C-alpha positions as CSV (number, residue, x, y, z in Angstrom):
1,M,-13.2,16.1,6.5
2,E,-10.1,13.9,6.3
3,K,-10.3,10.2,6.8
4,G,-8.7,8.6,9.9
5,N,-8.8,9.0,13.6
6,L,-9.0,12.8,13.8
7,A,-9.1,12.6,17.6
8,F,-5.9,10.5,18.1
9,T,-4.1,11.8,21.1
10,P,-0.6,10.5,22.0
11,N,-0.6,8.7,25.4
12,R,2.6,8.4,27.4
13,S,1.0,6.0,29.9
14,L,0.3,3.2,27.5
15,K,1.7,-0.2,28.5
16,P,3.2,-2.9,26.3
17,G,0.4,-5.2,25.2
18,E,-2.3,-2.5,25.2
19,I,-4.3,-1.8,22.0
20,I,-4.7,1.5,20.3
21,T,-6.5,2.6,17.1
22,F,-4.6,4.7,14.6
23,G,-5.4,5.2,10.9
24,M,-8.0,3.5,8.8
25,Y,-7.8,0.6,6.3
26,P,-10.2,-1.7,4.4
27,Q,-11.1,-4.6,6.7
28,T,-14.4,-6.0,5.5
29,R,-15.1,-8.2,2.5
30,D,-16.6,-5.3,0.6
31,G,-13.6,-3.0,1.5
32,K,-15.1,-0.8,4.2
33,Q,-12.4,1.2,6.0
34,L,-12.3,0.7,9.7
35,P,-9.9,2.0,12.4
36,I,-6.6,0.0,12.5
37,K,-5.9,-1.8,15.8
38,W,-2.3,-1.7,16.9
39,R,-0.6,-3.6,19.7
40,V,1.9,-1.6,21.8
41,L,5.2,-3.4,21.7
42,Q,7.3,-0.9,23.6
43,N,6.7,2.6,25.1
44,S,9.9,4.7,25.7
45,E,7.7,7.6,26.8
46,S,8.8,9.5,23.7
47,E,7.9,6.8,21.2
48,L,5.4,4.0,20.8
49,F,6.6,0.9,18.9
50,V,3.4,-0.7,17.5
51,L,2.4,-3.7,15.4
52,S,-0.9,-4.2,13.7
53,E,-3.0,-6.6,15.8
54,Y,-4.5,-8.2,12.6
55,I,-3.0,-9.2,9.3
56,L,-4.3,-6.3,7.2
57,D,-3.6,-7.6,3.7
58,C,-2.0,-10.3,1.6
59,K,1.0,-9.4,-0.7
60,R,4.0,-11.0,-2.3
61,Y,7.3,-10.0,-0.8
62,H,8.3,-9.2,-4.4
63,G,6.2,-9.3,-7.6
64,K,3.0,-7.6,-8.6
65,S,1.6,-9.5,-11.6
66,A,-1.2,-12.1,-11.2
67,D,0.8,-14.3,-13.6
68,I,3.7,-14.7,-11.1
69,T,3.8,-18.2,-9.6
70,W,5.7,-19.4,-6.5
71,H,8.7,-20.6,-8.5
72,D,9.1,-17.3,-10.3
73,S,11.2,-16.1,-7.4
74,V,14.1,-13.6,-7.9
75,D,17.0,-12.5,-5.8
76,I,15.9,-9.3,-3.9
77,T,16.7,-7.4,-0.8
78,W,14.3,-5.7,1.7
79,R,15.5,-2.3,0.4
80,D,14.4,-3.1,-3.2
81,C,11.4,-5.3,-2.7
82,D,7.9,-4.4,-3.9
83,L,6.4,-5.0,-0.4
84,R,8.6,-2.3,1.2
85,E,7.5,0.1,-1.6
86,W,3.9,-0.8,-1.1
87,L,4.0,-0.3,2.7
88,N,5.7,3.2,2.4
89,V,3.6,4.5,-0.5
90,E,0.2,2.8,-1.1
91,F,-0.5,1.6,2.5
92,Y,1.0,4.7,4.1
93,N,-1.1,7.1,2.0
94,T,-4.3,4.9,2.3
95,A,-4.1,4.3,6.0
96,F,-3.1,7.7,7.4
97,N,-4.3,11.3,7.0
98,A,-2.0,14.3,7.1
99,A,-2.4,14.8,10.8
100,E,-1.6,11.2,11.6
101,K,1.5,11.2,9.3
102,E,2.9,13.9,11.5
103,F,3.2,11.4,14.4
104,I,4.9,8.7,12.4
105,K,8.7,8.4,12.7
106,T,11.1,7.5,10.0
107,T,12.7,4.4,11.5
108,P,16.2,2.9,10.8
109,C,15.7,-0.7,9.8
110,T,18.7,-3.0,10.3
111,N,19.2,-6.7,10.5
112,N,17.6,-7.1,7.1
113,G,19.7,-10.1,6.1
114,E,23.0,-10.9,4.5
115,N,24.1,-8.3,2.0
116,S,20.7,-6.5,2.5
117,P,21.3,-2.8,3.2
118,D,19.9,-0.9,6.1
119,T,16.8,1.3,5.2
120,A,14.8,4.1,6.8
121,D,11.1,3.5,6.6
122,K,7.9,5.1,7.8
123,V,6.2,1.6,7.8
124,F,8.0,-1.6,7.9
125,L,7.9,-5.3,8.8
126,L,9.5,-6.8,11.9
127,S,12.9,-8.5,11.5
128,V,13.8,-11.9,12.8
129,S,15.8,-10.4,15.6
130,E,12.9,-8.1,16.6
131,I,10.3,-10.8,16.7
132,K,12.5,-13.0,18.8
133,Q,13.2,-10.2,21.3
134,L,9.6,-9.1,21.4
135,S,8.4,-12.7,21.9
136,D,10.5,-12.9,25.0
137,L,8.7,-9.8,26.3
138,H,5.2,-10.6,25.2
139,S,5.3,-14.4,24.8
140,K,5.1,-16.3,21.6
141,D,1.4,-15.5,21.4
142,L,2.5,-12.3,19.8
143,R,3.4,-14.3,16.7
144,R,-0.1,-15.8,16.2
145,A,-2.3,-13.7,14.0
146,V,-5.5,-13.8,12.0
147,G,-6.4,-11.8,8.9
148,T,-9.2,-9.4,8.5
149,D,-12.0,-10.4,6.1
150,F,-10.4,-8.0,3.6
151,A,-7.0,-9.6,3.9
152,K,-8.7,-13.0,3.2
153,T,-10.3,-12.0,-0.1
154,K,-8.5,-12.9,-3.3
155,K,-6.9,-9.8,-4.8
156,P,-6.5,-8.9,-8.5
157,D,-2.8,-9.6,-8.3
158,G,-3.5,-13.2,-7.4
159,C,-2.7,-13.0,-3.7
160,N,-4.8,-15.1,-1.4
161,L,-4.1,-15.3,2.3
162,Y,-3.6,-18.8,3.6
163,V,-5.8,-19.7,6.6
164,Y,-4.9,-22.7,8.7
165,D,-7.7,-25.2,8.7
166,K,-6.2,-28.4,10.1
167,T,-6.1,-30.0,13.6
168,D,-3.1,-28.5,15.4
169,K,-4.6,-26.2,18.1
170,D,-1.4,-24.1,18.3
171,N,-2.4,-22.7,14.9
172,Y,-5.7,-21.2,16.1
173,I,-6.8,-18.1,18.1
174,I,-10.0,-17.6,20.0
175,R,-11.7,-14.4,18.7
176,D,-15.1,-13.4,20.1
177,G,-15.6,-16.8,21.5
178,E,-14.9,-18.6,18.2
179,E,-11.9,-20.5,17.0
180,A,-10.1,-18.7,14.1
181,G,-7.3,-20.2,12.0
182,C,-4.1,-18.3,12.0
183,S,-2.2,-17.2,8.8
184,W,1.4,-16.8,8.1
185,W,2.9,-13.4,7.8
186,W,6.1,-11.9,6.4
187,L,9.2,-10.7,8.2
188,R,11.5,-8.3,6.4
189,T,14.7,-10.4,6.9
190,Q,16.1,-12.2,3.9
191,G,15.7,-16.0,4.1
192,N,18.1,-18.8,3.6
193,K,18.6,-17.8,0.0
194,P,18.6,-14.3,-1.6
195,S,15.3,-15.3,-3.4
196,R,13.6,-16.1,-0.1
197,A,12.3,-14.2,2.9
198,C,11.6,-15.1,6.5
199,F,8.0,-15.4,7.8
200,V,6.1,-16.4,10.9
201,G,4.7,-19.8,10.1
202,P,3.1,-22.9,11.7
203,S,2.8,-23.0,15.5
204,S,4.4,-19.5,15.8
205,S,7.6,-20.7,14.3
206,I,10.0,-18.5,12.4
207,R,10.8,-19.9,9.0
208,S,13.4,-18.8,6.4
209,Y,12.4,-20.6,3.2
210,A,9.4,-18.6,1.7
211,N,10.0,-17.8,-2.0
212,V,9.5,-14.0,-2.3
213,S,7.0,-14.6,-5.1
214,L,4.6,-16.6,-2.8
215,A,1.1,-15.1,-2.8
216,R,-0.2,-16.7,0.4
217,D,1.5,-14.7,3.2
218,G,0.0,-11.8,5.1
219,V,1.2,-8.3,5.9
220,R,1.3,-7.1,9.5
221,P,2.7,-3.6,9.4
222,A,4.8,-2.0,12.2
223,L,5.7,1.6,12.9
224,I,6.9,4.0,15.5
225,I,4.7,6.8,16.7
226,N,6.3,9.9,18.1
227,L,5.0,11.1,21.5
228,P,5.6,14.9,21.6
């Protein structure tokens, strides 16, 4: 039997803000695979635009070695970065079975930053323009996110999700009656230098200065599901 949600059924009546499960990914400290929760961002009745409800992992925007430090940043575009490759190869093949892959659209990704070419991706990160537009529709609470226990574990490549633990209440979410510190998560848009990328940071702000080699920021995948 294949992994994943074998009983997934496309639903044309889903409203923005509702949660669906689609695919499987490690989410516990010991790496147990659980159904991925996705928030519906838009429903065109032929497509669902969805964003993972939780930060599912921690990765550098570019760079794979545990020896890379924050100042080992290089000029890179979304098209050529390691994170895009990871999302469309390792994550895509880990999270979805063959039946689920049939529903996933190859999506044109634009607004990737200055001199950063357009791409076509199965799985992608939101752009700055998308998160701003979607925040107007869903409120800025859409930007606040916490990581799964798996995302918070330190990985062999040295990545370790930052979890807010200070006093500003805007950086917390109430989950299951408990206060949980938010984490920062990557956007695909190039930052204020070619060696930087944008991210959602403190108090739901959009920041442009994260070195692409930083090992603290989370991955919140997005994709479009076809509704036949």
